[in-house]
N, C-alpha and C positions, 0 to 999 in steps of 0.2 A: 637579675641583671648583672653583667660583668663589670669589673672595676673600671674598664675604659669608658663604658657608656655612662657610668655614674660620674666619672670625672668630667666628661663632656657636659653632662646636664648641670653639674655644679658650676662649671665655668660660665655657661650661658646665663644661669641665674645670677652669678656674681657680677658679671659685667653689665647686665641690663640697666641697673640704676645709675651706672657711672656716667658722669657728664661727658658727652661726646665732644671731640675737638677734631681739627683737621688732621688727617693722617700724615705720617712722616716715614721715610725710609731711613735705613742706616747708611752712613758714608763708609764704604769699605776701607779696610786697613791699607789696601793697595791703591787707593785713590791718589791720583797724581798730585793733588794739592795737600795731602796729609803731611809730608815733610816740612812744608812751609808753615802749616798751622802749628806743628810741634815746635818749630823754631820760635814762633811768636810767643807761645805759652812758656817755653823755657826762658826766654828773655824777659818775661814778666810784663810785657806790654799788652797782653790779652789774658783774660780769665779763662781757665780751663773749664769748659761747659759741662764736662762729665768726668770729674776727678776719680781716679782709680777705676775707670771704665772706658773701654774701647770696644767696638767702634763708636764714633760720634753719631748722635741723632742729627739728621740733616737740618731740621728747623732750629734746634738748639744751637748748632754750630753757626748757622747764618746769623742768628741773633747775637752770639758772642763776638763774631767778627765785626758786625756793625757797631758794637759798643766799644771796640778797641780804641784806645787813645791815639788818634792819628797824629797828634802834635809831637809825639815822641817817636813816630815811625819815620824811617828813611823813605826817600822817593821810591826806591825799589820795593820796599815792604808795603807801602801804600798801593802800589800797582799790583802786587801779589794778592793783597786783600780784595781789591776790586775784582780781579779776575775770578777768584774763588767764589766770592759772593754772587757775581753774575752767573757763574756756572751752576750754582746750587739753588738759586732763588727760583721759586715757582711763581709765575706771573698770572696764572689763570685760576679762577675759582671753580668749584664744582669738580666733577669727575675729570681726571687728567691722566695723560700718558706721555711717556718719554722713551725713546730708543737711543741707546748709545752703541756705537760700533768702533772697533779699533783693529788695527793690523800692525804687526811689528816684526822686527828682525833683531837678533841679539847674537853676541859672541862672548864666550866665557872660557876660563881655564878650568871651570868646575860646573856641575849641574845643580848645585845646592842653593837653597834660598839664603842661608847664612854662611858666609865664607869661613867663619870660625869653626863650623862643623867639620872642616877638613882635618882638623887636629883633634877630633873627638874619637872615642871608641878604642877598644882593645880586644883583639881576638883571644878566645872564641867570642862569638857575636856579642856586640856589633863590631864588625871589622872597621878599621879606620876608613874614612871617606876618601875617595880618590880625587886627585887633581893632576892633570897632565896636559896633553895637547889641547889647544884651543878648539872648541867646537862651535859651530854655528847653529842657531835655532830660529824657528819661525813660529809666530803665535798670532792669534786673533780671536775675536769674540763679539757677541752681540748681547747687550743687556736690555731688558725691558722692565720699566717701572709703571705701575698703574695705581692710581689713588681713587678710592671710592669713599668719600667722607673720612671716617676714622680708620679705614682699612687700607693697607698698602700691600700690593702684590709685586714681587720682584723675582726675576730669573735672569741668570747671566751664564749661559754656556760658553765655553771657549775651548780652543785647542792650543797646545803648546808642545813642540817636539822635545823640549827640555825635560818634560815629565818622564819620558822613556828612560832617562838616565839618573833620575833623582831617587836615591834609596829610601827616602821618606814617603814616596808616593807608591801606594800599593795597588793602584788601579791597573787597567789593561795596558801592557807595554809592548805587545808583540805585533803591533800594526805600525804603519809608516808614521801615523800621526796619533798622538795620545791627547785625550781631552777629558774635561770634567765640567761640573757646574760650580762656579766659584760662590755664587749666592743663589739661593732658591727658597723663598719663604713667603708666608702670609703673616702680616703683623697688624694687630689692632691696638691703637693707642687712645687712651681716654685721660681725663684730667688726673685721676688718681690711680691709674693702672695701665698695664700693657699685657697682651697675650701674643705669643710668638710661636710659630711652628715652621721649621725648615732648617736651612743651613746657612751659617755666616761665621766668619772668623771672629772670635771674641778674646778679650784679654781682661782678666780681673787683677788689678794691682797697679802699681806705678807704671806709667806709659813707657819710660825708657827701658824697661826690662820685660821679659816674658813673665806672665803670672805664675805663681807657684802651684795653683790648682786648676785654673782655667786659662788657657793661652792659645795662640795660633800655631803652636808647635805642630800639632796634627793638622792636616788639611781639613777644611771645614766639614763638619759632620751634621747630620740631621738630628735635631733635638727639639724638645718642647721647653719653652721658657715662660716665666710668669713673674710679674712684679706688681707691687701695690704700695702706695704711699706717696709722699711728697718729695721735693728736692732735699728737704731737711731730714727726712726719716723714710727709708724705703726698704722693703723686703723683696728679695729676688730669689728665684729658684730656677734650676736647670735639670732636666732629666733626659737621658738618652740610653739606648741599648748599644752595647759594645759587641765586638767580635767574639764568637765562641772560642774557647781554648780547651783542648783535650787534656784530661788529667792523666795520672800515671797508669790508670786502667784503660786509657784510650777512650774515655767517655767524655762527650762534649759537655762543657760547663757553660751555661748561659750566664751572661755578664751584663751588668747595668751600672751606670754612673749617675749619681745624684749629687748636686751641689747647691747650696743655698747660702745666702749671706744677708746681713743686716748692715745697711749703709746709713751712717749718721753724719750729717753735715750741719752743725750748729752755725749760728751767725758768725761770720769771720772767715778765716782762710784754712780751716782744718776740716778734713774729712777722714772718718774712721770706718773701716769695714771689718766686721767679724764674720768669719765664714767657716763652713764645714763641708767636707766632701766624703762620699761613700762609694766604694767599689763593692758591689753585691754580686756574688757568683755562687754557682752550684749546679750539679746535674739536674736538668729539668726545672730549674728554678724560675720563678716568675717575680716580677717586681712587686714586693709587698706594699700595701697602702701606707704602712707606718713609715716606710722610707720615702715614699712619694710625697708625703705630707711635709711641705717646706716649713711649717710651723713647728715641726717635731725636731728633736735632736737625735741623729743617728746613733751617737754614743750611748744614749739612754735606751733607744729602741732595741739595739742588739742584745742588751742585757735583759730588758723587760720582756721582750718577745722570745729570747733564746735563739735568735736568728743571726748567724755570724756575718760580718762584713769587715772590710778594711776601712777604718775611720781615720780621717785626717782633719785637723783643725788649724786655724790660723787667723792672723790679723794683718791688715794693711792700714797704713796711715800716711797722710801727707798734710803738710802745713807750710805756711809761708812766714818766714822771719825776716823782717825788713824787706830787702830785695832778693832774697834767696828762698827758693822752695826746697824743703827737705822731704824725704820720703823713706819709708821702711816697710819691710814685710817679714813675717815670721810664719813658718810652717812647722807644726809638730806632727810627725808621723808616728813615732814610737819612742817612748822613754820608759825604762825600767826603774821602778821605785825600790823594790826589794832586791837584795843582793845575796840571798842565802844559798841558792842552788845554782847549778850550771846554767839552767834555763833563764835564771835571773840576770845573767851577765851578757845579755843581748846588747850589742852596741846601740847607742841612741841614733835615731834617724830624724833629721830635721833639714830645713832650708831657711835661708835668711838673705835679706837684701837691705842695704842702707846706702843712701845717696843724697845728692843735692843737685840743683840746677839754678842758673841765674843769668843775668846779663852783664856784659862787659862792653860798654859803648853800644855799637850797632850789632855786636856779636852776642851769641848765647853759648853757654857751656853747660855740660852735664858730666857728673862724676859719680860712680857708684861702685860698691863692692858687693858681690853676691857669692853664696856658697850653697852647695847641695851635698850632703854627706853620702857615704858609701852605700848604705842600705835603704836610703830614702826611696819611696815609691814601690818597694817590693816587700813581699811577705813569704812565709813558708809555703803558702798556697799560690802557685804561679798565676792562677786565674784572677787573683785579687791585686795583681800589679796595676799601677795607675797608668795604663796605656791602652791604646786601641790600634790594632793592626800593626803593632811594633813601634808606634810612635807615642811619646809621652803626652798625656793630656795636659800636664803642667809644663815642666821643663822636659826637654827631649833627651837629657843626659843627666847622670848623677856622678858623685865622687869627683867634684871639681870645684874650683873657685876662680874668680877672675876680678881684676880691677880694670875698669874702663873709664877713659876720659875722652869726651867728644866735644867738638865745637861746631858752630854753624853760623853762617853769615850770608845774607842775601846780597851778593856782591855787585849785582847789576840787574837789569830788567829780566826777571824770570830765572836768574842764575843763583842757585843755592850751593854753597861749598860747605863740606862737612868733614873736617879732619878727625882722625881717631887714633888713639893709642890704647892697646889692651894687653895686659899680661894674664895669660891663662895657665892654670895648673890643672892637668887632667890625670886622675888616677886610673887604675884598671878596674875599678868597680863599675857596675852598671845595673839598672833595674831589670834588664832583660836576662841577666844571668841568674842561675839557681841561687836560692837562699842558703846560707851556710847551715850546716848541721849544728845541733845544740852543743855537741862536743867541741865545735870550732868557734863558739861565740867568744871565748876569752882571748883567742888569738886573731880574731877578725878586726882589722883596723876600723875605727869609726870614720876616718877621713883619709883620703889619698892612699889607697891600697896599691901594693906592687910598685913597679917602676913608674915614677911620675914624669910625664912629658910636660915640659914648660915651653910655652910659645909667647913670643913678643910680636904683636901685630902692630905695624905702623901703616896707616892707610889714609886715603883721601877719597871722599865721595863727591859727586857733582850731579846736580839736576838742572837742566835747562828746559823750560817749558814756554811754549808760545800758544797762540790761539788754537791751533789744530794739531800740534805735534809736540813730542817731548823726547828728550835725550837724557838718559841716566847712565852714569859710569861710576865704577868703584874699582880702585886698584891699590895694592899695597904689597908689603913684604912680610913674610912670616919667618922669624928667626927661631928655630926649634932646637931645644936641648933634650936629650934622651928621646930623639925622634922615633916614632913608632913604638915607644915604650921599651927601647933597647938602651941599656945603660951606656952612657958615654957617646952615643951617636948624635951627630949634629947635622942640621940640614937648613938650607935657606931656600924658600919657595916664593916666587912672585905670583900673586893671585890677583886676577882682575876680571871684570865683566863690563860690557857696554851694550846698551839696548836703545833702539830707536822705535818710537810708536807714533803712528798717525791715527788720529781719533776725530770723530764728529758725532753730533747728536741732533735729534729732531724731537720736538715736543708739541703737544696741542691738546685742547680740551677734547674729551670723549663725547660722542653723540649720546 
C-alpha cells in the first residue's frame, strides 16, 4: 500500500473518535472587515482570538467580537463590530450554504499587492518592480460556503485584470481577463483537531508582518494541513508540493515544502510558537514519510536517514504588558560554528522581527523593525530555495530591513484611516540569485550587499464600508536615495491606488 493511502487511512482512524462540533470556515485575509478587526486588536479593546495565526476561524472571531468590551468602544467602533458580527454569524442549524458575490473597479499606479515592492529587487533577477502610468482594473468573483456538521466546503473563483501585470502572479496572463481561485478547500474541525486540504492564504507569526516561514507572499497554494490539541497547546503541520526546478544538468528536481510548529498559550497574555520548515528536493524525489511526520524534526531526520534538505527553524512570541502588546520573531536559516576552512566562513543567514502595538485614545498604533539577511532562504542547491514559482514562501525578498510605524482610527461610520511611515533599506542580494562560491564566502556581505537603496514611504490608507459596498484607497510618496541601486541617484515617486467593490450574499439551510 502506498504512502498516500496509508496516510489517508491513518487520518480517518485518528479523527473518528474526536468529538464533533459545528464546522467553521476561515475568514480570508482579504475580507473587508479584517482591517477593522486588526485595529480593535491593536488598540487592546478586543482579544486576539488566534494569536500568531491568520486567517481567523469564523466561529472563534465572532465569539471574540461579541466579548469585546463595548464600554470602551467609540460609537463608530461599536457600529463596525455589529456589522462584522451580523455578516459572519450563521443563524441556521444543520446543513447550511452561503453564496457571496462581488464586482469591482480599481485604478492604481502599480499592479502590486504591496506598494513597498516597487522599491524591491536588483537586476539581474529580480528586476525592480515598475510603477508608472495609472491603470484601470476590473474584478469580480463568486464564493460558495457549505457546512455539513463538522465539515466545511469553500470555493471562491474570481477574475482580476490586475493579475496580468503583477510579477508575483505566475498564472495565465495572455488573455483579456486573468483569474484564479482565491480559496478552495475542505476543512473538518473537531474539538481537539482539524484536517484541511485545499488552498487559502496563511500567515504564521505576528499579524502586523509577513511570517518568516509561512506567509501570504505567494498567492494561495494547495496544501494539506493538520492540527491537534487545545487552545493552550497545539501542534500544527503543513505539507505541499512545489514547482520543479531544473538542475545544472537540466534534470527536473521534484520539490516539497513541509512546515510544522508547536503553539503554547499558557494562562495569560503570552503565546509562543516553535517551528521548523523543510525544503526537500532532488531528481525523481518523493516526499519521504520521515519528513511528512509532523512529530518528527527534519533536522534530525536528514542526518538519521541521510536524506538532504534545507532546514530552517524559528520562534514567534507575543505577549501583553499593561496596555501594550509586544511581538518578536526569529528565523535561523544557516549559522557556521566552525571557522577553520574557507567553507566554514559562509555568512550567517537569518531573519528577525521585533515590534509592539497599543492604543492611544480611540486610535491604535503599531511599530516594528524587521530584517532578512543576504543569503537567507537560498542554498548552494537552487532547488532548495524557500520559494515556489519565483515567490518566497515566507518573505518575498531578502537582504533588507525596514522600520514601520502605522496608526489606525475608525473616524466615522465605516471609515477607517491608516497613516504609515516606513524606512526601507534594500540591498542587492536576493534568494532568487545564485549562491556564492566557497571561495567568495569571506567577501560576501552578511547584510546589505552592493549599492543599498533607501526609501522613505509616507502614506495614508482609507477604508469606507457600507452594507453592500466598499471603497479602499491608499496613497503616498516614496523618497528614494540610490534609486534603482545607482549610487547618488535620487527619485520621488507618488504611489496610489483606489478600489470600489459592490458585494452581496445569500444564505439558507440546505435540503
